[in-house]
N, C-alpha and C positions, 0 to 999 in steps of 0.2 A: 491475321497474317497477312500482307501483302502479298501477290502475284506475278509473279514473271512468265511470260506466253512464249513457247516454245514452237516452232512453225517448222514441220518436216514436208516435203515432196513428196517423199518415198522413204520407209525406211529404211534405218541403217546404224553399227554402232554407235556412230556421233550423238543420236539422241540418248540414251544411256550415260551416256559421259558429261552429256551437256546437262540435264537433268538434275547428273549428282551435282554438278556446279553449281549449278542455280540455287539448290538445299543447300549446299552449304555456306552460302550468306545469309540464311535466315527466310530464304521466301518459298512461298509454295512455286509448286511448280504445273503449270498445266498447258499439253500438247495440243496444236491448232493443225488440222488436218483434212483431207478429203476424205470420204468416205471410205471406210476399212471395212475389207472381210472379216467376219468373228473370231477367225482363230488369230487373225493378227492383232483387232481392237483386245481380244482375251490375252496374248502377250503380252503390249504394252499398257496394260491398265494397272500393270504390281509396278509400272516407273513411273508414272504420272498420278497429278491429284486431281486429275479431270481433262474433258475432253472437250475443244469445241470444234466444231466439223461444218466446213464448209463446202462450194462446188470448185471454187478455183482459188488454193494457195497462192496463186499469181496473183490474183485481183487484189491489190493493194487499200483498196476502199474498202472492198466487202469483208477482210481482215479485219482492216480497222474497226468495221463496225461490228461487227462480231466481237471482239474484245470489249470495245465501249458499254455492250449490250449484257457482258459480263460486269463489269464494273470499271468505274469514271473515269479512275487513275491506276493505270497497270506500274507496274516499276518498270519493264523496258521489255521488249517483243527480241527474241534471239532466233539464230538458226546457224549452223553450220551448212546446210544445202548450201554447196555451189551456185545451183540454177537461179535461184530465189533472195538472193542475197540484199538486190536491187531493193524488189517489192515491198520484202521483209519491211529494209531499212522505209522506204516508204510509206509503209503501213507505220512504222514508230514515229514520223514522223505527222501525219495524221492524230495520232493519238497525242501527240506531244510530249515524246521522250526520246525522240533520236538524240543520238552522239554522234552521229556523223552524215552527213548529207547524201540522200540517196541519189543523188546525182553524180558524186564522186565514185560510187559504187557501178553506176552503169556505165561509165569512160572504162574501167579497171577489168569490165567484164565484156570489153571490145578491144580484143589484144592490137588491131592498126590502131584504135585510136592512144593505146598504150603506147604505141611505135611515136605516133606523133606528141605524145605530151611530152614524152620524156625526149625525143628529139629537143621540142621546144625548150626545156627546160638545159639544156648543154650536156645532158648527160649520152655516151657513146651507145652504141646500138647498129644491128647489120643494114646495108639497105631493106627495103621493102614497098612491097607494091600486091595491091589486091589484083586478080583475075578472077572472071565475071565467063568466058566460054573458051574453050579450048583455042579458037581461032586468036587467042590474046597470048598464047603461051613464048609466040617468039620475041614479039615486043615486052613482055613482062620478065622473059628470063638476061632481056639484053639491061633492061631498066636494074635488076637487083643484080645478076651476075649467075651464075654456076659453079659449084653446086651449089642449092638451093635448098630450104626447108620449104615443104607447104601445107598446110594444119586448115583446118575451121578456125573461123574468127571468133569464136565463145566457145572451142571446146576444152576438155580437159582429164587427165588420164590417158593424154597424149593417144586419143581418136584419134585414128587414120589419118596419124602424121607418117607425111611422107619425103623421103631423100630423094632429092632428085638431081643427075649430072649431066644431063642433054636434052633440046626442047623435047624430043620426043618424049622422054621420061616424065617431063612437066605436062605434055599435051594427057598423055594415061593417066598421071597421079589427078590433074581434074575432072578427067573421067568417071576415076573412081573413086571418089566425094561427091562427083553431081549423083554418082549410082546409089551410094552407099547410104549417105546422110541422111535422104528422107526416110529408109527404111527403121531408122535407130531409134529404140523407144525413149528416149533421152528429149524432154521436153522443152528442151533450151535451144536443139535445132530447129523446131516450127514457130518460132517467133520471132519478129522481126528485131534486129539489133541495130537501133539507128532507123537507118533507110535500108540496112545491110539486108538482104535474103540470105540465111546463112546455109541455105541449101544448096545456093547456085553460087555467092561468091566467095573466096576462099585466100587467104592468104599465104603467101610468098616472101621468106626472108633469105638474104645471102646467108652461108652457112658458117659458123663459129666455128674455130677450131680452138680447143685447149681443156685441160681439166674441168670438169663441172660439178658445181657444189649448190646446198642450198641453205637460205637463210631465212629464220622466220622473226617480224620484227612487232616487239607491240610497241603503240601509238598512244601515249597518253598524254593530253593536254599541251599539244605540240611537241614531245618530246618524243622520239623516236629511240629505243632500245632493243637492238638487236641479240636474239637468244643465244644463237650459237650455230658455229658455221657446220653441214654436214656437206661430207663427201659422198660421191657416189663413183668409186672407182669401177663398181662392176656395168657394167654399161653391154647392153645386146643391141644388137641393130636392128631386131624387129622389136622387141619388147621395152627397149631405152633403157629399162632400169631393173638392175638383179640385186643390187645390195647397197648401203651408206656404210659410214663410215662415223661418228660424233663421237669424242674432236676427229677431225682428218688427222691419219698416220704421220703423217709429214709434212707438214705445212707452218710456214714460219709466223712470228706472231706480227711481222710486217707485213705479207701476204693476207692475214686473217684479219687484220683492219682494214686493208683494201680493201678487201670483200664484204665486213662491214660497212664498211664506208658507200660503198656500191649502194647497197641494200637498204639501209638506210635514208640516200640521199633519192631515189626512187620511190619510196613508196612519200614521204613528205612531198616529192614534185608532183605527185600523182591527189593530193589534197587525203592523205589519210588523216583521222586525226580519231583518238577512243576507237579503237580498233584494231584489228592485228593484219598482218598478211604474211603468206607463204610465198617467198620468191626463189627464183629460179634462176641462177647464174653460171655461165662459162668464160673463162679467167682466160681471155683469148689472147693471140700472139702478138695480135697488131691495137687491138681495143683496150687492151685491160680487162678486169673487169664486167662483163655487160649482163644485164637483165636479158634473160629467155622466155621469163614467164611471171606473171605474179598471180596470187590467187589472196584477191581483198576481201576483207570481211570475214575470214576463216584461217583456221590454225589449217598447217601440214595434214594431208589425206593419208589414209590407212592406218599403221600402227605408228606411224611416224611421231606421234605425242608421246608416246608411249619411250621412244628411243631418248626422247631429250629428253625426256623427266629422268631418265636411267642415267643420261650422262651430264643432267647439268642441275638437278633437283628442283626444275622448274616446271610446272602441268601448266602448258601453253592453252589448254583447254578452259579453265579454271580463268586462268588471266584474259583470255578473251570474251569469256562470260563478264567479268569484275569489269571490263573495258568498257561495256555494251549496257552494264545496269548502273555502269557509275557507284559502284560500291569499293570498298578497299582493296587492295592489291592484294592476293591469299597467298599465304605462308610462304615460304619456299624450303626446299630441303637441300640436300648436299648431295651430286653426281655421283658416280662410282669411280675412284682412284684408277680408270684403265680404260681406252678405248671402248665402246660399244656399237656392235656392227647390227644393221638390219638388213636380213634377206629378205624375198618377196618371191612367190613361187605361183603362177597365172596356170588354169587350164588350158588344155589344149583342145583347140576345135571351137566349134560353136553350138549352145545345147543349153536348154535349163537343166541346174544344179540339181542333182538327186542326193550324193551324199560326197562329204571328203572322209580320206581313207589314211590313216599312219600318221595321226600326227600326232599320236601317243606315245609314239617312236620316237619322233623328230627330239618330241620336248625332254625325253632319257639320256636323248645325247648330252657328254658331261658340259661342253662349250655354251648348252643352251639355258637361257635364260626364263625365257617366255615365249609362248608360242600364240598368236593371237590369229583367230579365223575370224574375215568379217564377214563372207560371203554365206549366203544360206540357202536350203533348199528352194528350188520352183525360182531363183533369180536367173536369167539370161545372163549366161558368160558368151563372149564373143572374141575372136580373135582380134576384131577390129580394134579391140581397147582393152589398155592397160588398167585392168581388173584385180588389185590386189589381194589374191583370193584370201591365201596362207601369209603369214607374215611371222619371222621367228625373231626374237631376239637375241645376242649372243655375245660370251665376253672370253677371254685368256685367246683370244688367237693372234700369231708374233706377227701378220703381216696381210698385207692383200692376196697372197698364193695363198694362203693357212685359209682365208677368209673363203676364196674359190672354193677349196677342198670341201671345207662345212658346206657348202651351197652344194655342189656336187652331189655329196654324201645323204642329203637330207630331202632334195630331190628326186633320189631311187625310193625313197619312203612315204613319200605325198603321192596319193593318188583321188583323181578326180573322175567321178562316173558323172556321164551328163547323157540327155535323152533328148532326142530331135525335138526344137520346140513347132 
């Protein structure tokens, strides 16, 4: 039996899901990882068919050499870890099993480069610029316009994303990112993005105004297929996302098609093929559907794949694995006949997780379909980063207010115990 290799940078729920999808194609699944603690190794041993241990999973040449030493013809190399998608694609190129060029992912993981590529393709977007010093705040504000969004050039999960309305606020946001990012445990911030140092250079872009949506796109042999529109009606100023709905409660077929068209056009303009992407959009009052974020080479994060499967019958993780491996598309089911809600709960404060309590009580609420906890004891949780700690899937709500009331009820039950790190 041939083997596909799943590369991970840190542990996560996605590993079990991707391994299951690999095995469903009839292949073995081995995990490529950096050295693990014995307890973590024992936990993962039940999931996979073997391990390859390398000193640095971001070193494409080393990963490819280690896989080649195990088998001369792997079935493919897979990951859903945002920070290593490009390097894993490069390892696949070295092994002769790549399905999408690594250079494409190098661009898509640079938010400024994405803005430039989409603009070159004639797609709408906010004015944007890089800021590399506090002293540049006034000139950048003039170039971009205020209010604006400040964010890392290569981050995810809304890590240290700030909204600013004045030059002083932009200066303060620059100072905050420059102080906090070097302390992050996320390895991607400690690597150059092309010639950009993500610890010192940040992206500033004009604020878009309108409802926010997400669309996962599958691209197979040059044909882009949108999976569904997910609405984000519960938006918090600090954490950005509290809840989502699929399909949206009130969205016309015409507006759905506009969002689909914008998402698929962006995916193709960026050169994505035989892979997937999670795209976030705002239907701006002036620009129309406008790309906010592109997470290429992986499906949506958190429990959004569960949301999409419940709502549409499409398993986006299995679809993504089949695209990378070149295997036939997985069989699709039928979604629920009613909208599905997705509620997100975060830990307050910063510290290492000791335990999460109250999820059983939430699971007993009548509207709740499933509760998915994706954090683990010992994991560092921080207010700087939007970590979807507990995820609740629900149905049977009447409207957005009903969904918000369910979020408030569940929030009273869920308790996070953190210890200082």
